[in-house]
C-alpha positions as a Markdown table, in Angstrom:
| # | Residue | x | y | z |
|---|---|---|---|---|
| 1 | Unk | 103.3 | 163.2 | 106.8 |
| 2 | Unk | 102.4 | 161.1 | 109.8 |
| 3 | Unk | 102.9 | 157.5 | 110.9 |
| 4 | Unk | 100.1 | 155.1 | 112.0 |
| 5 | Unk | 100.6 | 153.9 | 115.6 |
| 6 | Unk | 98.7 | 151.2 | 117.5 |
| 7 | Unk | 99.0 | 149.8 | 121.0 |
| 8 | Unk | 100.5 | 146.4 | 121.7 |
| 9 | Unk | 97.8 | 144.3 | 123.6 |
| 10 | Unk | 100.5 | 142.3 | 125.4 |
| 11 | Unk | 102.8 | 145.2 | 126.7 |
| 12 | Unk | 100.4 | 148.1 | 126.4 |
| 13 | Unk | 103.1 | 150.1 | 124.6 |
| 14 | Unk | 102.5 | 152.0 | 121.4 |
| 15 | Unk | 104.4 | 151.1 | 118.2 |
| 16 | Unk | 104.7 | 152.3 | 114.7 |
| 17 | Unk | 103.1 | 150.2 | 112.0 |
| 18 | Unk | 105.5 | 151.6 | 109.5 |
| 19 | Unk | 102.6 | 153.0 | 107.5 |
| 20 | Unk | 103.1 | 156.6 | 106.5 |
| 21 | Unk | 100.1 | 158.7 | 105.6 |
| 22 | Unk | 99.0 | 162.3 | 105.4 |
| 23 | Unk | 96.8 | 163.1 | 108.4 |
| 24 | Unk | 93.9 | 164.2 | 106.2 |
| 25 | Unk | 94.0 | 160.8 | 104.3 |
| 26 | Unk | 94.2 | 158.9 | 107.7 |
| 27 | Unk | 91.1 | 160.7 | 109.0 |
| 28 | Unk | 89.2 | 159.8 | 105.8 |
| 29 | Unk | 89.9 | 156.1 | 106.2 |
| 30 | Unk | 87.0 | 153.7 | 106.9 |
| 31 | Unk | 87.0 | 152.9 | 110.6 |
| 32 | Unk | 86.2 | 149.2 | 110.0 |
| 33 | Unk | 89.3 | 148.2 | 108.1 |
| 34 | Unk | 91.3 | 145.4 | 109.7 |
| 35 | Unk | 95.1 | 145.2 | 109.3 |
| 36 | Unk | 98.0 | 143.3 | 110.9 |
| 37 | Unk | 101.4 | 144.5 | 112.0 |
| 38 | Unk | 104.4 | 142.8 | 113.7 |
| 39 | Unk | 105.0 | 144.3 | 117.1 |
| 40 | Unk | 108.6 | 145.2 | 118.0 |
| 41 | Unk | 107.9 | 145.0 | 121.7 |
| 42 | Unk | 106.6 | 141.4 | 122.0 |
| 43 | Unk | 107.5 | 140.1 | 118.5 |
| 44 | Unk | 103.9 | 138.9 | 117.7 |
| 45 | Unk | 101.8 | 139.9 | 114.8 |
| 46 | Unk | 98.8 | 141.9 | 116.0 |
| 47 | Unk | 95.4 | 142.3 | 114.2 |
| 48 | Unk | 94.1 | 145.9 | 114.7 |
| 49 | Unk | 91.2 | 148.0 | 113.4 |
| 50 | Unk | 91.7 | 151.4 | 111.8 |
| 51 | Unk | 89.5 | 152.8 | 114.6 |
| 52 | Unk | 92.1 | 151.7 | 117.2 |
| 53 | Unk | 95.0 | 153.5 | 115.4 |
| 54 | Unk | 96.3 | 157.0 | 115.7 |
| 55 | Unk | 98.3 | 159.1 | 113.2 |
| 56 | Unk | 101.1 | 161.0 | 114.9 |
| 57 | Unk | 104.2 | 162.9 | 113.7 |
| 58 | Unk | 106.7 | 160.7 | 115.5 |
| 59 | Unk | 107.0 | 158.6 | 118.6 |
| 60 | Unk | 108.3 | 160.4 | 121.7 |
| 61 | Unk | 111.9 | 159.4 | 122.5 |
| 62 | Unk | 110.9 | 157.5 | 125.6 |
| 63 | Unk | 108.6 | 155.3 | 123.6 |
| 64 | Unk | 111.1 | 154.4 | 120.9 |
| 65 | Unk | 112.3 | 150.8 | 120.9 |
| 66 | Unk | 116.0 | 150.3 | 121.4 |
| 67 | Unk | 117.1 | 147.6 | 119.1 |
| 68 | Unk | 119.3 | 144.8 | 120.3 |
| 69 | Unk | 122.2 | 143.9 | 118.2 |
| 70 | Unk | 122.1 | 140.2 | 117.4 |
| 71 | Unk | 123.1 | 138.2 | 114.4 |
| 72 | Unk | 120.4 | 135.6 | 115.1 |
| 73 | Unk | 116.8 | 136.4 | 114.4 |
| 74 | Unk | 114.5 | 136.2 | 117.4 |
| 75 | Unk | 111.4 | 134.0 | 117.0 |
| 76 | Unk | 108.2 | 134.6 | 118.9 |
| 77 | Unk | 106.3 | 131.8 | 120.6 |
| 78 | Unk | 104.6 | 129.7 | 117.9 |
| 79 | Unk | 106.5 | 131.4 | 115.1 |
| 80 | Unk | 108.5 | 129.3 | 112.6 |
| 81 | Unk | 111.6 | 130.2 | 110.8 |
| 82 | Unk | 109.6 | 130.1 | 107.6 |
| 83 | Unk | 107.7 | 133.2 | 108.8 |
| 84 | Unk | 111.0 | 135.2 | 108.8 |
| 85 | Unk | 110.8 | 135.0 | 105.0 |
| 86 | Unk | 107.3 | 136.5 | 104.8 |
| 87 | Unk | 107.0 | 139.3 | 102.2 |
| 88 | Unk | 106.0 | 142.1 | 104.6 |
| 89 | Unk | 105.4 | 142.7 | 108.3 |
| 90 | Unk | 102.3 | 144.7 | 107.6 |
| 91 | Unk | 99.4 | 143.7 | 105.3 |
| 92 | Unk | 95.8 | 144.6 | 104.9 |
| 93 | Unk | 93.2 | 141.8 | 105.3 |
| 94 | Unk | 90.5 | 142.1 | 102.8 |
| 95 | Unk | 87.1 | 140.7 | 103.2 |
C-alpha cells in the first residue's frame, strides 16, 4: 500500500494527500483526473492532476512535517472559519 504525494507549488515541498492506494491501482488511474488537497506546508488547498502525483511507500523523515501544538486553528490567507468545518480536506472534482 502506498500514499499519493504531490508537490506544494508555494514551497516546492512534497506532501501526502492522505490517499492510500495500491501501486498497481495508482498506475492504472487516468492521468487527466483533477483533485484537491489541503497542504500542510502552506495551509492552502491545491488543485493537482493525477499525472503530477507520485505513489510512494512513505515520506522520508526529513520531508515529514513537524506539527505545531496549538489550541487555535490556523487560517490561511483568504480562508474563513467556515472552511474549517468542511467535510474533507481532499476531494475529487468531477467534470
